[in-house]
C-alpha positions in Angstrom: 9.8 -7.6 7.4 10.5 -9.7 5.2 12.0 -7.4 1.4 12.8 -4.6 3.9 16.2 -3.0 3.2 18.1 -2.2 6.2 17.4 1.8 6.3 13.5 0.6 6.0 13.7 -1.0 9.2 15.7 1.6 10.3 12.6 4.3 9.2 10.0 2.0 10.7 11.8 1.7 14.5 12.3 5.5 14.2 8.9 6.2 13.0 7.6 3.9 16.5 9.8 5.3 18.6 8.6 8.5 17.6 5.3 7.9 18.0 5.4 6.7 21.6 6.4 10.6 22.5 4.3 12.1 20.3 2.2 14.6 21.8 0.4 17.6 21.2 2.4 19.8 20.3 5.1 17.8 18.7 2.4 17.0 16.3 1.8 20.7 15.1 5.7 21.2 14.5 5.5 18.4 12.6 2.5 19.8 10.4 4.1 23.3 10.2 7.4 21.1 8.8 5.8 19.0 6.4 3.8 22.4 5.2 7.0 23.7 4.9 8.4 21.2 2.5 10.1 18.7 5.1 9.5 15.4 2.7 10.2 13.7 7.0 7.5 15.2 9.1 5.3 14.8 6.1 5.9 10.6 6.3 6.3 11.0 9.8 2.8 12.3 10.1 1.5 10.0 7.5 2.5 6.8 9.2 1.6 7.7 12.6 -1.9 8.5 11.0 -2.1 5.5 8.8 -1.5 3.4 11.7 -2.4 5.0 14.2 0.2 5.6 17.0 -0.4 7.9 19.7 -3.1 9.0 17.7 -7.0 7.5 16.5 -6.6 6.1 12.7 -7.2 8.2 10.5 -6.4 6.8 6.8 -7.8 10.6 5.0 -5.3 12.4 7.1 -2.6 10.3 6.2 -3.9 10.0 2.4 -3.3 13.8 2.8 -0.3 13.2 3.9 0.9 10.6 1.7 0.5 12.7 -0.3 1.8 16.1 0.6 4.7 14.1 0.5 4.4 13.0 -2.6 4.1 15.5 -4.6 7.3 17.2 -2.6 9.0 14.0 -4.1 8.8 11.6 -1.8 8.5 8.3 -4.0 7.3 5.9 -0.9 4.9 8.5 -0.4 3.2 8.5 -3.6 3.6 4.1 -4.2 1.6 4.2 -0.1 -1.0 7.4 -1.9 -1.3 5.0 -4.9 -2.6 1.6 -2.7 -4.6 3.5 -0.2 -6.4 4.5 -3.3 -6.3 1.5 -5.3 -7.5 -0.3 -1.9 -10.6 1.8 -1.1 -8.9 1.7 2.4 -10.8 4.7 5.2 -11.3 6.5 1.1 -13.0 6.4 -1.9 -11.6 3.6 -4.1 -9.7 5.5 -7.2 -7.9 3.5 -9.7 -6.9 6.9 -11.7 -6.3 8.2 -8.8 -4.0 4.6 -7.5 -2.4 4.5 -11.0 -1.1 8.5 -11.6 0.3 8.3 -8.2 2.4 4.8 -8.8 3.4 6.6 -12.2 4.4 9.8 -9.7 6.4 7.2 -7.5 7.9 5.5 -10.5 9.2 8.9 -11.9 10.9 9.1 -9.0 12.6 5.8 -8.9 10.3 3.6 -7.2 11.0 -0.1 -8.7 7.7 -1.4 -7.3 5.7 1.3 -8.5 7.2 0.5 -12.0 6.4 -2.8 -11.8 3.1 -2.6 -11.0 1.5 -0.6 -13.8 3.6 -2.2 -16.1 2.1 -5.3 -14.7 -1.6 -3.6 -15.0 -0.5 -1.9 -18.2 0.2 -5.8 -19.8 -2.5 -7.1 -18.0 -5.0 -4.5 -18.8 -5.9 -4.3 -15.2 -7.7 -0.6 -14.9 -6.2 0.1 -17.8 -6.3 -0.2 -21.2 -3.8 -3.1 -22.1 -0.9 -2.4 -23.8 2.4 -4.3 -24.4 4.7 -1.4 -25.3 3.3 0.4 -22.3 4.1 -2.8 -20.2 8.1 -3.4 -21.9 8.5 0.2 -20.7 7.9 0.7 -17.3 9.1 -2.5 -16.5 12.8 -1.4 -18.3 11.9 2.0 -15.5 11.9 -1.1 -12.6 15.1 -2.4 -14.6 17.0 0.6 -14.3 15.5 0.7 -10.9 18.1 -2.5 -10.0 14.4 -4.6 -10.3 15.3 -8.0 -10.2 11.2 -9.1 -11.5 11.3 -5.8 -13.5 14.7 -6.5 -15.2 13.1 -10.5 -16.4 9.4 -9.8 -17.1 11.6 -7.1 -19.7 13.2 -9.5 -21.0 10.3 -11.9 -21.4 7.8 -9.1 -23.1 11.1 -7.9 -25.4 11.3 -11.6 -27.1 7.5 -11.8 -26.9 6.8 -8.7 -29.2 10.1 -9.7 -30.8 8.8 -13.2 -31.8 5.6 -11.4 -33.1 6.9 -9.0 -35.5 8.7 -11.9 -38.0 
């Protein structure tokens, strides 16, 4: 659990606790709540299916609920959907969709997703290499309090400035 903030650990604890008492009636209530745009319900359902907690593991259903959570504004759901698409775990690998979800997560304040898009742009991984685009996303990561984003932003800015003179 290295790198998780206290609220993330607490959230995981509640997901596992909730999964231990999950039944079909509760599952249907969560689905209904998720379809009514309750982010927490979507995230819990996605996690339950993703990890196979009290239900059969189903990456397709997990992805569906992560995407739904993302579309109603949950940055963690966006970044998890991006990872599922990028790795092709249980679904067809789709790097374009992964990039779109990383970008959405970044827009919603997920610093690590900003760093991922920035790195992909800097090195030209699955997208056209674009150092100015990388600079933009590292700057956003830095604004979201990512130390690595700030360091990378400074390094690339120096690199760009040194080439212009």
